[in-house]
Gaussian input, Z-matrix of N, CA and C with variables (Angstrom, degrees):
# hf/3-21g

backbone

0 1
 N
 C     1     B1
 C     2     B2     1     A1
 N     3     B3     2     A2     1     D1
 C     4     B4     3     A3     2     D2
 C     5     B5     4     A4     3     D3
 N     6     B6     5     A5     4     D4
 C     7     B7     6     A6     5     D5
 C     8     B8     7     A7     6     D6
 N     9     B9     8     A8     7     D7
 C    10    B10     9     A9     8     D8
 C    11    B11    10    A10     9     D9
 N    12    B12    11    A11    10    D10
 C    13    B13    12    A12    11    D11
 C    14    B14    13    A13    12    D12
 N    15    B15    14    A14    13    D13
 C    16    B16    15    A15    14    D14
 C    17    B17    16    A16    15    D15
 N    18    B18    17    A17    16    D16
 C    19    B19    18    A18    17    D17
 C    20    B20    19    A19    18    D18
 N    21    B21    20    A20    19    D19
 C    22    B22    21    A21    20    D20
 C    23    B23    22    A22    21    D21
 N    24    B24    23    A23    22    D22
 C    25    B25    24    A24    23    D23
 C    26    B26    25    A25    24    D24
 N    27    B27    26    A26    25    D25
 C    28    B28    27    A27    26    D26
 C    29    B29    28    A28    27    D27
 N    30    B30    29    A29    28    D28
 C    31    B31    30    A30    29    D29
 C    32    B32    31    A31    30    D30
 N    33    B33    32    A32    31    D31
 C    34    B34    33    A33    32    D32
 C    35    B35    34    A34    33    D33
 N    36    B36    35    A35    34    D34
 C    37    B37    36    A36    35    D35
 C    38    B38    37    A37    36    D36
 N    39    B39    38    A38    37    D37
 C    40    B40    39    A39    38    D38
 C    41    B41    40    A40    39    D39
 N    42    B42    41    A41    40    D40
 C    43    B43    42    A42    41    D41
 C    44    B44    43    A43    42    D42
 N    45    B45    44    A44    43    D43
 C    46    B46    45    A45    44    D44
 C    47    B47    46    A46    45    D45
 N    48    B48    47    A47    46    D46
 C    49    B49    48    A48    47    D47
 C    50    B50    49    A49    48    D48
 N    51    B51    50    A50    49    D49
 C    52    B52    51    A51    50    D50
 C    53    B53    52    A52    51    D51
 N    54    B54    53    A53    52    D52
 C    55    B55    54    A54    53    D53
 C    56    B56    55    A55    54    D54
 N    57    B57    56    A56    55    D55
 C    58    B58    57    A57    56    D56
 C    59    B59    58    A58    57    D57
 N    60    B60    59    A59    58    D58
 C    61    B61    60    A60    59    D59
 C    62    B62    61    A61    60    D60
 N    63    B63    62    A62    61    D61
 C    64    B64    63    A63    62    D62
 C    65    B65    64    A64    63    D63
 N    66    B66    65    A65    64    D64
 C    67    B67    66    A66    65    D65
 C    68    B68    67    A67    66    D66
 N    69    B69    68    A68    67    D67
 C    70    B70    69    A69    68    D68
 C    71    B71    70    A70    69    D69
 N    72    B72    71    A71    70    D70
 C    73    B73    72    A72    71    D71
 C    74    B74    73    A73    72    D72
 N    75    B75    74    A74    73    D73
 C    76    B76    75    A75    74    D74
 C    77    B77    76    A76    75    D75
 N    78    B78    77    A77    76    D76
 C    79    B79    78    A78    77    D77
 C    80    B80    79    A79    78    D78
 N    81    B81    80    A80    79    D79
 C    82    B82    81    A81    80    D80
 C    83    B83    82    A82    81    D81
 N    84    B84    83    A83    82    D82
 C    85    B85    84    A84    83    D83
 C    86    B86    85    A85    84    D84
 N    87    B87    86    A86    85    D85
 C    88    B88    87    A87    86    D86
 C    89    B89    88    A88    87    D87
 N    90    B90    89    A89    88    D88
 C    91    B91    90    A90    89    D89
 C    92    B92    91    A91    90    D90
 N    93    B93    92    A92    91    D91
 C    94    B94    93    A93    92    D92
 C    95    B95    94    A94    93    D93
 N    96    B96    95    A95    94    D94
 C    97    B97    96    A96    95    D95
 C    98    B98    97    A97    96    D96
 N    99    B99    98    A98    97    D97
 C   100   B100    99    A99    98    D98
 C   101   B101   100   A100    99    D99
 N   102   B102   101   A101   100   D100
 C   103   B103   102   A102   101   D101
 C   104   B104   103   A103   102   D102
 N   105   B105   104   A104   103   D103
 C   106   B106   105   A105   104   D104
 C   107   B107   106   A106   105   D105
 N   108   B108   107   A107   106   D106
 C   109   B109   108   A108   107   D107
 C   110   B110   109   A109   108   D108
 N   111   B111   110   A110   109   D109
 C   112   B112   111   A111   110   D110
 C   113   B113   112   A112   111   D111
 N   114   B114   113   A113   112   D112
 C   115   B115   114   A114   113   D113
 C   116   B116   115   A115   114   D114
 N   117   B117   116   A116   115   D115
 C   118   B118   117   A117   116   D116
 C   119   B119   118   A118   117   D117
 N   120   B120   119   A119   118   D118
 C   121   B121   120   A120   119   D119
 C   122   B122   121   A121   120   D120
 N   123   B123   122   A122   121   D121
 C   124   B124   123   A123   122   D122
 C   125   B125   124   A124   123   D123
 N   126   B126   125   A125   124   D124
 C   127   B127   126   A126   125   D125
 C   128   B128   127   A127   126   D126
 N   129   B129   128   A128   127   D127
 C   130   B130   129   A129   128   D128
 C   131   B131   130   A130   129   D129
 N   132   B132   131   A131   130   D130
 C   133   B133   132   A132   131   D131
 C   134   B134   133   A133   132   D132
 N   135   B135   134   A134   133   D133
 C   136   B136   135   A135   134   D134
 C   137   B137   136   A136   135   D135
 N   138   B138   137   A137   136   D136
 C   139   B139   138   A138   137   D137
 C   140   B140   139   A139   138   D138
 N   141   B141   140   A140   139   D139
 C   142   B142   141   A141   140   D140
 C   143   B143   142   A142   141   D141
 N   144   B144   143   A143   142   D142
 C   145   B145   144   A144   143   D143
 C   146   B146   145   A145   144   D144
 N   147   B147   146   A146   145   D145
 C   148   B148   147   A147   146   D146
 C   149   B149   148   A148   147   D147
 N   150   B150   149   A149   148   D148
 C   151   B151   150   A150   149   D149
 C   152   B152   151   A151   150   D150
 N   153   B153   152   A152   151   D151
 C   154   B154   153   A153   152   D152
 C   155   B155   154   A154   153   D153
 N   156   B156   155   A155   154   D154
 C   157   B157   156   A156   155   D155
 C   158   B158   157   A157   156   D156
 N   159   B159   158   A158   157   D157
 C   160   B160   159   A159   158   D158
 C   161   B161   160   A160   159   D159
 N   162   B162   161   A161   160   D160
 C   163   B163   162   A162   161   D161
 C   164   B164   163   A163   162   D162
 N   165   B165   164   A164   163   D163
 C   166   B166   165   A165   164   D164
 C   167   B167   166   A166   165   D165
 N   168   B168   167   A167   166   D166
 C   169   B169   168   A168   167   D167
 C   170   B170   169   A169   168   D168
 N   171   B171   170   A170   169   D169
 C   172   B172   171   A171   170   D170
 C   173   B173   172   A172   171   D171
 N   174   B174   173   A173   172   D172
 C   175   B175   174   A174   173   D173
 C   176   B176   175   A175   174   D174
 N   177   B177   176   A176   175   D175
 C   178   B178   177   A177   176   D176
 C   179   B179   178   A178   177   D177
 N   180   B180   179   A179   178   D178
 C   181   B181   180   A180   179   D179
 C   182   B182   181   A181   180   D180
 N   183   B183   182   A182   181   D181
 C   184   B184   183   A183   182   D182
 C   185   B185   184   A184   183   D183
 N   186   B186   185   A185   184   D184
 C   187   B187   186   A186   185   D185
 C   188   B188   187   A187   186   D186
 N   189   B189   188   A188   187   D187
 C   190   B190   189   A189   188   D188
 C   191   B191   190   A190   189   D189
 N   192   B192   191   A191   190   D190
 C   193   B193   192   A192   191   D191
 C   194   B194   193   A193   192   D192
 N   195   B195   194   A194   193   D193
 C   196   B196   195   A195   194   D194
 C   197   B197   196   A196   195   D195
 N   198   B198   197   A197   196   D196
 C   199   B199   198   A198   197   D197
 C   200   B200   199   A199   198   D198
 N   201   B201   200   A200   199   D199
 C   202   B202   201   A201   200   D200
 C   203   B203   202   A202   201   D201
 N   204   B204   203   A203   202   D202
 C   205   B205   204   A204   203   D203
 C   206   B206   205   A205   204   D204
 N   207   B207   206   A206   205   D205
 C   208   B208   207   A207   206   D206
 C   209   B209   208   A208   207   D207
 N   210   B210   209   A209   208   D208
 C   211   B211   210   A210   209   D209
 C   212   B212   211   A211   210   D210
 N   213   B213   212   A212   211   D211
 C   214   B214   213   A213   212   D212
 C   215   B215   214   A214   213   D213
 N   216   B216   215   A215   214   D214
 C   217   B217   216   A216   215   D215
 C   218   B218   217   A217   216   D216
 N   219   B219   218   A218   217   D217
 C   220   B220   219   A219   218   D218
 C   221   B221   220   A220   219   D219
 N   222   B222   221   A221   220   D220
 C   223   B223   222   A222   221   D221
 C   224   B224   223   A223   222   D222
 N   225   B225   224   A224   223   D223
 C   226   B226   225   A225   224   D224
 C   227   B227   226   A226   225   D225
 N   228   B228   227   A227   226   D226
 C   229   B229   228   A228   227   D227
 C   230   B230   229   A229   228   D228
 N   231   B231   230   A230   229   D229
 C   232   B232   231   A231   230   D230
 C   233   B233   232   A232   231   D231
 N   234   B234   233   A233   232   D232
 C   235   B235   234   A234   233   D233
 C   236   B236   235   A235   234   D234
 N   237   B237   236   A236   235   D235
 C   238   B238   237   A237   236   D236
 C   239   B239   238   A238   237   D237
 N   240   B240   239   A239   238   D238
 C   241   B241   240   A240   239   D239
 C   242   B242   241   A241   240   D240
 N   243   B243   242   A242   241   D241
 C   244   B244   243   A243   242   D242
 C   245   B245   244   A244   243   D243
 N   246   B246   245   A245   244   D244
 C   247   B247   246   A246   245   D245
 C   248   B248   247   A247   246   D246
 N   249   B249   248   A248   247   D247
 C   250   B250   249   A249   248   D248
 C   251   B251   250   A250   249   D249
 N   252   B252   251   A251   250   D250
 C   253   B253   252   A252   251   D251
 C   254   B254   253   A253   252   D252
 N   255   B255   254   A254   253   D253
 C   256   B256   255   A255   254   D254
 C   257   B257   256   A256   255   D255
 N   258   B258   257   A257   256   D256
 C   259   B259   258   A258   257   D257
 C   260   B260   259   A259   258   D258
 N   261   B261   260   A260   259   D259
 C   262   B262   261   A261   260   D260
 C   263   B263   262   A262   261   D261
 N   264   B264   263   A263   262   D262
 C   265   B265   264   A264   263   D263
 C   266   B266   265   A265   264   D264
 N   267   B267   266   A266   265   D265
 C   268   B268   267   A267   266   D266
 C   269   B269   268   A268   267   D267
 N   270   B270   269   A269   268   D268
 C   271   B271   270   A270   269   D269
 C   272   B272   271   A271   270   D270
 N   273   B273   272   A272   271   D271
 C   274   B274   273   A273   272   D272
 C   275   B275   274   A274   273   D273
 N   276   B276   275   A275   274   D274
 C   277   B277   276   A276   275   D275
 C   278   B278   277   A277   276   D276
 N   279   B279   278   A278   277   D277
 C   280   B280   279   A279   278   D278
 C   281   B281   280   A280   279   D279
 N   282   B282   281   A281   280   D280
 C   283   B283   282   A282   281   D281
 C   284   B284   283   A283   282   D282
 N   285   B285   284   A284   283   D283
 C   286   B286   285   A285   284   D284
 C   287   B287   286   A286   285   D285
 N   288   B288   287   A287   286   D286
 C   289   B289   288   A288   287   D287
 C   290   B290   289   A289   288   D288
 N   291   B291   290   A290   289   D289
 C   292   B292   291   A291   290   D290
 C   293   B293   292   A292   291   D291
 N   294   B294   293   A293   292   D292
 C   295   B295   294   A294   293   D293
 C   296   B296   295   A295   294   D294
 N   297   B297   296   A296   295   D295
 C   298   B298   297   A297   296   D296
 C   299   B299   298   A298   297   D297
 N   300   B300   299   A299   298   D298
 C   301   B301   300   A300   299   D299
 C   302   B302   301   A301   300   D300
 N   303   B303   302   A302   301   D301
 C   304   B304   303   A303   302   D302
 C   305   B305   304   A304   303   D303
 N   306   B306   305   A305   304   D304
 C   307   B307   306   A306   305   D305
 C   308   B308   307   A307   306   D306
 N   309   B309   308   A308   307   D307
 C   310   B310   309   A309   308   D308
 C   311   B311   310   A310   309   D309
 N   312   B312   311   A311   310   D310
 C   313   B313   312   A312   311   D311
 C   314   B314   313   A313   312   D312
 N   315   B315   314   A314   313   D313
 C   316   B316   315   A315   314   D314
 C   317   B317   316   A316   315   D315

   B1=1.4429
   B2=1.5231
   B3=1.3376
   B4=1.4575
   B5=1.5319
   B6=1.3471
   B7=1.4633
   B8=1.5240
   B9=1.3318
   B10=1.4592
   B11=1.5206
   B12=1.3167
   B13=1.4550
   B14=1.5208
   B15=1.3211
   B16=1.4647
   B17=1.5188
   B18=1.3258
   B19=1.4583
   B20=1.5226
   B21=1.3125
   B22=1.4552
   B23=1.5180
   B24=1.3088
   B25=1.4554
   B26=1.5162
   B27=1.3263
   B28=1.4583
   B29=1.5200
   B30=1.3240
   B31=1.4597
   B32=1.5220
   B33=1.3364
   B34=1.4671
   B35=1.5250
   B36=1.3125
   B37=1.4589
   B38=1.5246
   B39=1.3168
   B40=1.4694
   B41=1.5292
   B42=1.3306
   B43=1.4656
   B44=1.5284
   B45=1.3224
   B46=1.4624
   B47=1.5177
   B48=1.3352
   B49=1.4670
   B50=1.5255
   B51=1.3138
   B52=1.4666
   B53=1.5240
   B54=1.3268
   B55=1.4667
   B56=1.5196
   B57=1.3239
   B58=1.4568
   B59=1.5183
   B60=1.3263
   B61=1.4680
   B62=1.5220
   B63=1.3106
   B64=1.4669
   B65=1.5255
   B66=1.3293
   B67=1.4676
   B68=1.5263
   B69=1.3250
   B70=1.4629
   B71=1.5225
   B72=1.3236
   B73=1.4663
   B74=1.5124
   B75=1.3309
   B76=1.4668
   B77=1.5332
   B78=1.3304
   B79=1.4647
   B80=1.5300
   B81=1.3287
   B82=1.4656
   B83=1.5215
   B84=1.3317
   B85=1.4624
   B86=1.5198
   B87=1.3331
   B88=1.4602
   B89=1.5184
   B90=1.3264
   B91=1.4584
   B92=1.5248
   B93=1.3204
   B94=1.4642
   B95=1.5301
   B96=1.3093
   B97=1.4617
   B98=1.5203
   B99=1.3232
   B100=1.4623
   B101=1.5240
   B102=1.3212
   B103=1.4563
   B104=1.5173
   B105=1.3096
   B106=1.4506
   B107=1.5308
   B108=1.3022
   B109=1.4574
   B110=1.5312
   B111=1.3079
   B112=1.4610
   B113=1.5296
   B114=1.2991
   B115=1.4614
   B116=1.5178
   B117=1.3091
   B118=1.4618
   B119=1.5179
   B120=1.3066
   B121=1.4584
   B122=1.5207
   B123=1.3146
   B124=1.4603
   B125=1.5275
   B126=1.3301
   B127=1.4610
   B128=1.5172
   B129=1.3276
   B130=1.4595
   B131=1.5154
   B132=1.3263
   B133=1.4605
   B134=1.5346
   B135=1.3338
   B136=1.4557
   B137=1.5158
   B138=1.3054
   B139=1.4638
   B140=1.5291
   B141=1.3255
   B142=1.4579
   B143=1.5271
   B144=1.3322
   B145=1.4669
   B146=1.5196
   B147=1.3113
   B148=1.4589
   B149=1.5299
   B150=1.3320
   B151=1.4645
   B152=1.5225
   B153=1.3179
   B154=1.4548
   B155=1.5290
   B156=1.3247
   B157=1.4585
   B158=1.5233
   B159=1.3170
   B160=1.4604
   B161=1.5214
   B162=1.3281
   B163=1.4564
   B164=1.5210
   B165=1.3280
   B166=1.4583
   B167=1.5267
   B168=1.3482
   B169=1.4558
   B170=1.5242
   B171=1.3141
   B172=1.4622
   B173=1.5256
   B174=1.3449
   B175=1.4657
   B176=1.5217
   B177=1.3237
   B178=1.4611
   B179=1.5232
   B180=1.3190
   B181=1.4636
   B182=1.5276
   B183=1.2957
   B184=1.4542
   B185=1.5296
   B186=1.3158
   B187=1.4656
   B188=1.5284
   B189=1.3246
   B190=1.4667
   B191=1.5293
   B192=1.3125
   B193=1.4598
   B194=1.5258
   B195=1.3134
   B196=1.4628
   B197=1.5248
   B198=1.3202
   B199=1.4643
   B200=1.5330
   B201=1.3266
   B202=1.4695
   B203=1.5258
   B204=1.3301
   B205=1.4626
   B206=1.5309
   B207=1.3306
   B208=1.4661
   B209=1.5249
   B210=1.3481
   B211=1.4623
   B212=1.5221
   B213=1.3270
   B214=1.4666
   B215=1.5230
   B216=1.3291
   B217=1.4684
   B218=1.5243
   B219=1.3426
   B220=1.4688
   B221=1.5246
   B222=1.3218
   B223=1.4540
   B224=1.5307
   B225=1.3168
   B226=1.4615
   B227=1.5215
   B228=1.3194
   B229=1.4675
   B230=1.5297
   B231=1.3143
   B232=1.4642
   B233=1.5222
   B234=1.3159
   B235=1.4645
   B236=1.5305
   B237=1.3352
   B238=1.4628
   B239=1.5312
   B240=1.3324
   B241=1.4621
   B242=1.5261
   B243=1.3173
   B244=1.4595
   B245=1.5206
   B246=1.3048
   B247=1.4695
   B248=1.5185
   B249=1.3188
   B250=1.4600
   B251=1.5238
   B252=1.3129
   B253=1.4635
   B254=1.5195
   B255=1.3330
   B256=1.4591
   B257=1.5299
   B258=1.3201
   B259=1.4550
   B260=1.5284
   B261=1.3133
   B262=1.4594
   B263=1.5284
   B264=1.3267
   B265=1.4633
   B266=1.5207
   B267=1.3193
   B268=1.4570
   B269=1.5183
   B270=1.3340
   B271=1.4551
   B272=1.5287
   B273=1.3164
   B274=1.4627
   B275=1.5212
   B276=1.3023
   B277=1.4659
   B278=1.5235
   B279=1.3400
   B280=1.4582
   B281=1.5244
   B282=1.3391
   B283=1.4668
   B284=1.5302
   B285=1.3117
   B286=1.4631
   B287=1.5301
   B288=1.3265
   B289=1.4598
   B290=1.5197
   B291=1.3334
   B292=1.4596
   B293=1.5307
   B294=1.3307
   B295=1.4714
   B296=1.5242
   B297=1.3211
   B298=1.4653
   B299=1.5265
   B300=1.3331
   B301=1.4737
   B302=1.5154
   B303=1.3421
   B304=1.4706
   B305=1.5313
   B306=1.3041
   B307=1.4726
   B308=1.5192
   B309=1.3144
   B310=1.4565
   B311=1.5356
   B312=1.3287
   B313=1.4692
   B314=1.5185
   B315=1.3214
   B316=1.4778
   B317=1.5120
   A1=108.53
   A2=116.06
   A3=121.88
   A4=109.51
   A5=118.46
   A6=119.56
   A7=111.05
   A8=115.53
   A9=121.55
   A10=109.73
   A11=114.77
   A12=123.04
   A13=106.73
   A14=116.08
   A15=121.23
   A16=107.39
   A17=116.12
   A18=120.73
   A19=110.75
   A20=113.92
   A21=121.92
   A22=107.30
   A23=117.07
   A24=121.94
   A25=108.69
   A26=115.87
   A27=121.89
   A28=109.11
   A29=115.76
   A30=120.64
   A31=113.56
   A32=117.75
   A33=118.96
   A34=110.11
   A35=115.15
   A36=121.09
   A37=112.52
   A38=118.00
   A39=120.16
   A40=111.34
   A41=117.21
   A42=119.82
   A43=110.05
   A44=116.85
   A45=120.36
   A46=111.39
   A47=116.91
   A48=121.19
   A49=110.93
   A50=116.90
   A51=120.43
   A52=110.58
   A53=116.48
   A54=120.83
   A55=110.03
   A56=117.43
   A57=121.46
   A58=112.72
   A59=116.64
   A60=120.17
   A61=111.43
   A62=117.23
   A63=120.35
   A64=110.73
   A65=117.34
   A66=120.23
   A67=111.59
   A68=117.63
   A69=120.39
   A70=109.58
   A71=117.26
   A72=120.95
   A73=113.53
   A74=116.98
   A75=121.76
   A76=112.29
   A77=117.51
   A78=124.07
   A79=111.88
   A80=116.38
   A81=121.04
   A82=111.17
   A83=116.54
   A84=122.57
   A85=108.17
   A86=115.79
   A87=120.16
   A88=109.87
   A89=116.64
   A90=122.05
   A91=108.04
   A92=115.78
   A93=121.97
   A94=107.26
   A95=116.34
   A96=121.78
   A97=108.91
   A98=115.48
   A99=120.96
   A100=108.05
   A101=115.93
   A102=121.83
   A103=107.66
   A104=115.78
   A105=122.87
   A106=111.92
   A107=115.46
   A108=124.75
   A109=114.74
   A110=115.55
   A111=121.65
   A112=107.77
   A113=116.49
   A114=120.18
   A115=108.99
   A116=116.40
   A117=121.61
   A118=108.68
   A119=115.44
   A120=122.11
   A121=106.09
   A122=116.38
   A123=120.41
   A124=110.53
   A125=114.59
   A126=121.68
   A127=108.71
   A128=116.69
   A129=121.27
   A130=108.18
   A131=114.85
   A132=122.43
   A133=112.89
   A134=113.91
   A135=120.86
   A136=115.67
   A137=117.91
   A138=122.23
   A139=109.52
   A140=115.66
   A141=121.69
   A142=107.49
   A143=115.66
   A144=121.96
   A145=110.41
   A146=115.77
   A147=124.05
   A148=105.43
   A149=116.46
   A150=121.48
   A151=111.84
   A152=115.12
   A153=122.00
   A154=107.35
   A155=115.03
   A156=121.37
   A157=108.61
   A158=115.38
   A159=122.98
   A160=107.42
   A161=116.12
   A162=122.01
   A163=109.01
   A164=116.48
   A165=122.55
   A166=107.47
   A167=115.75
   A168=121.84
   A169=108.84
   A170=115.85
   A171=123.32
   A172=108.56
   A173=116.89
   A174=121.44
   A175=108.67
   A176=115.23
   A177=121.01
   A178=109.80
   A179=116.27
   A180=121.94
   A181=109.44
   A182=115.50
   A183=122.00
   A184=112.00
   A185=117.12
   A186=121.03
   A187=112.86
   A188=117.46
   A189=121.02
   A190=112.68
   A191=117.77
   A192=121.66
   A193=113.26
   A194=117.68
   A195=120.47
   A196=110.77
   A197=116.86
   A198=121.24
   A199=110.63
   A200=117.56
   A201=120.75
   A202=109.72
   A203=117.29
   A204=120.93
   A205=110.34
   A206=116.74
   A207=121.07
   A208=111.44
   A209=117.32
   A210=120.97
   A211=111.17
   A212=117.01
   A213=119.31
   A214=109.90
   A215=117.98
   A216=120.88
   A217=111.12
   A218=117.87
   A219=121.61
   A220=111.67
   A221=117.02
   A222=122.60
   A223=113.89
   A224=117.09
   A225=122.81
   A226=112.03
   A227=115.59
   A228=120.64
   A229=112.68
   A230=118.35
   A231=121.29
   A232=110.88
   A233=115.08
   A234=120.86
   A235=110.79
   A236=115.94
   A237=122.15
   A238=107.74
   A239=116.98
   A240=118.40
   A241=112.08
   A242=114.66
   A243=120.84
   A244=108.18
   A245=116.84
   A246=122.16
   A247=107.50
   A248=115.54
   A249=122.38
   A250=107.97
   A251=116.15
   A252=120.74
   A253=110.05
   A254=114.77
   A255=122.21
   A256=107.49
   A257=117.03
   A258=120.48
   A259=108.44
   A260=116.12
   A261=122.58
   A262=108.42
   A263=115.91
   A264=119.07
   A265=112.27
   A266=118.21
   A267=122.24
   A268=109.38
   A269=115.93
   A270=121.89
   A271=106.87
   A272=117.69
   A273=118.94
   A274=110.00
   A275=116.13
   A276=121.62
   A277=112.15
   A278=117.55
   A279=118.88
   A280=111.71
   A281=117.72
   A282=120.04
   A283=110.30
   A284=116.58
   A285=121.85
   A286=110.16
   A287=116.81
   A288=120.65
   A289=111.90
   A290=116.35
   A291=120.65
   A292=110.61
   A293=116.72
   A294=120.28
   A295=110.62
   A296=116.66
   A297=120.86
   A298=111.41
   A299=116.37
   A300=119.29
   A301=111.19
   A302=117.33
   A303=119.55
   A304=111.40
   A305=116.75
   A306=120.27
   A307=112.58
   A308=117.86
   A309=121.19
   A310=112.83
   A311=117.83
   A312=120.43
   A313=114.54
   A314=117.06
   A315=117.90
   A316=110.73
   D1=135.34
   D2=-174.37
   D3=-125.56
   D4=127.13
   D5=177.21
   D6=-74.25
   D7=143.71
   D8=176.90
   D9=-138.05
   D10=159.40
   D11=174.11
   D12=-119.24
   D13=123.33
   D14=177.84
   D15=-110.98
   D16=132.65
   D17=-178.30
   D18=-119.30
   D19=144.67
   D20=171.74
   D21=-146.24
   D22=167.85
   D23=172.60
   D24=-122.71
   D25=150.89
   D26=178.31
   D27=-133.08
   D28=160.03
   D29=-176.45
   D30=-80.91
   D31=-21.92
   D32=178.39
   D33=-145.34
   D34=152.38
   D35=-173.81
   D36=-65.01
   D37=-32.55
   D38=-179.35
   D39=-63.47
   D40=-38.53
   D41=176.36
   D42=-64.79
   D43=-41.08
   D44=177.27
   D45=-59.98
   D46=-43.02
   D47=178.32
   D48=-64.88
   D49=-41.26
   D50=178.91
   D51=-61.20
   D52=-48.97
   D53=178.44
   D54=-59.06
   D55=-45.98
   D56=-179.16
   D57=-60.48
   D58=-47.10
   D59=-178.42
   D60=-64.09
   D61=-38.60
   D62=179.08
   D63=-67.59
   D64=-46.72
   D65=-178.49
   D66=-63.06
   D67=-43.15
   D68=178.66
   D69=-69.12
   D70=-42.28
   D71=179.77
   D72=-61.80
   D73=-31.95
   D74=179.02
   D75=-90.87
   D76=8.41
   D77=-179.66
   D78=59.63
   D79=28.16
   D80=174.09
   D81=-88.83
   D82=-18.78
   D83=177.66
   D84=-139.12
   D85=146.34
   D86=174.50
   D87=-85.66
   D88=-30.89
   D89=-177.32
   D90=-156.45
   D91=143.82
   D92=173.08
   D93=-128.97
   D94=122.32
   D95=178.47
   D96=-108.59
   D97=140.08
   D98=-179.76
   D99=-118.52
   D100=121.86
   D101=177.91
   D102=-93.12
   D103=124.06
   D104=-174.38
   D105=-74.46
   D106=126.49
   D107=168.77
   D108=52.86
   D109=87.86
   D110=171.11
   D111=-110.97
   D112=146.80
   D113=175.20
   D114=-86.84
   D115=130.23
   D116=177.53
   D117=-121.02
   D118=127.48
   D119=176.25
   D120=-115.09
   D121=121.83
   D122=-173.02
   D123=-152.13
   D124=161.34
   D125=176.49
   D126=-100.15
   D127=135.01
   D128=177.29
   D129=-147.13
   D130=117.64
   D131=178.07
   D132=52.76
   D133=46.97
   D134=174.21
   D135=81.49
   D136=1.44
   D137=179.31
   D138=-115.20
   D139=152.64
   D140=174.17
   D141=-101.46
   D142=128.24
   D143=-178.89
   D144=-114.65
   D145=150.28
   D146=175.43
   D147=-133.09
   D148=97.30
   D149=-173.01
   D150=-123.28
   D151=158.06
   D152=170.61
   D153=-92.05
   D154=130.29
   D155=178.55
   D156=-134.81
   D157=-179.98
   D158=176.63
   D159=-122.54
   D160=129.89
   D161=-178.78
   D162=-88.18
   D163=125.46
   D164=-179.33
   D165=-110.32
   D166=120.13
   D167=-179.20
   D168=-111.40
   D169=119.39
   D170=-172.79
   D171=-109.66
   D172=119.12
   D173=179.30
   D174=-98.13
   D175=119.56
   D176=-176.29
   D177=-152.11
   D178=-161.77
   D179=178.14
   D180=-122.09
   D181=155.23
   D182=-177.17
   D183=-54.64
   D184=-38.32
   D185=-178.17
   D186=-63.17
   D187=-21.88
   D188=-179.47
   D189=-104.28
   D190=-0.95
   D191=-174.35
   D192=-60.31
   D193=-43.44
   D194=-179.11
   D195=-60.15
   D196=-43.61
   D197=179.28
   D198=-67.73
   D199=-37.49
   D200=175.94
   D201=-60.84
   D202=-46.69
   D203=178.34
   D204=-57.25
   D205=-46.34
   D206=-179.33
   D207=-61.00
   D208=-46.25
   D209=-178.18
   D210=-66.02
   D211=-41.99
   D212=179.16
   D213=-61.94
   D214=-43.55
   D215=178.01
   D216=-60.65
   D217=-38.85
   D218=178.67
   D219=-65.21
   D220=-37.80
   D221=-172.66
   D222=-90.92
   D223=-19.98
   D224=-170.82
   D225=-75.60
   D226=150.71
   D227=178.99
   D228=-89.87
   D229=-16.00
   D230=-178.19
   D231=-81.44
   D232=146.49
   D233=175.22
   D234=-63.46
   D235=-40.98
   D236=178.72
   D237=-129.81
   D238=86.96
   D239=-179.65
   D240=-71.88
   D241=145.20
   D242=172.72
   D243=-68.26
   D244=127.26
   D245=173.54
   D246=-138.61
   D247=108.24
   D248=-177.62
   D249=-125.40
   D250=132.00
   D251=179.68
   D252=-115.86
   D253=135.15
   D254=177.54
   D255=-121.35
   D256=128.15
   D257=175.59
   D258=-77.43
   D259=135.69
   D260=-178.60
   D261=-88.78
   D262=123.14
   D263=-178.35
   D264=-91.98
   D265=-27.46
   D266=178.77
   D267=-135.52
   D268=139.75
   D269=179.64
   D270=-155.58
   D271=143.67
   D272=179.16
   D273=-68.46
   D274=145.98
   D275=-177.24
   D276=-60.27
   D277=-39.83
   D278=-177.77
   D279=-69.54
   D280=-40.14
   D281=177.80
   D282=-67.30
   D283=-42.41
   D284=179.25
   D285=-62.01
   D286=-42.05
   D287=177.22
   D288=-62.05
   D289=-42.43
   D290=178.01
   D291=-63.46
   D292=-43.45
   D293=178.10
   D294=-58.47
   D295=-50.06
   D296=-178.07
   D297=-61.48
   D298=-40.78
   D299=178.64
   D300=-56.54
   D301=-44.55
   D302=-178.52
   D303=-73.48
   D304=-45.70
   D305=-174.37
   D306=-69.08
   D307=-24.06
   D308=-179.03
   D309=-103.83
   D310=7.27
   D311=-172.17
   D312=-89.44
   D313=19.47
   D314=176.76
   D315=-113.56

């Protein structure tokens, strides 16, 4: 089992909270952190945008990543949501143990 961090952005904090509560409630994530108000500059359909978004950081395991991606796409308001996964190379044993306890408790 390998810990991963999956990131997405959302247009409003309530959507981020909804996604987080569903993912944790379904044991797809051990924790979801939402970073308040980040500036995102991106290209979309030939235009450059400068928007305020909320960064959603999803702590889970590689084995559940595909399902996390699917659920986020189902719940997200964007046509093409950002979904980026980073493999975690170091993690404290106590936090990792807590994550595994929740993610494997169903």
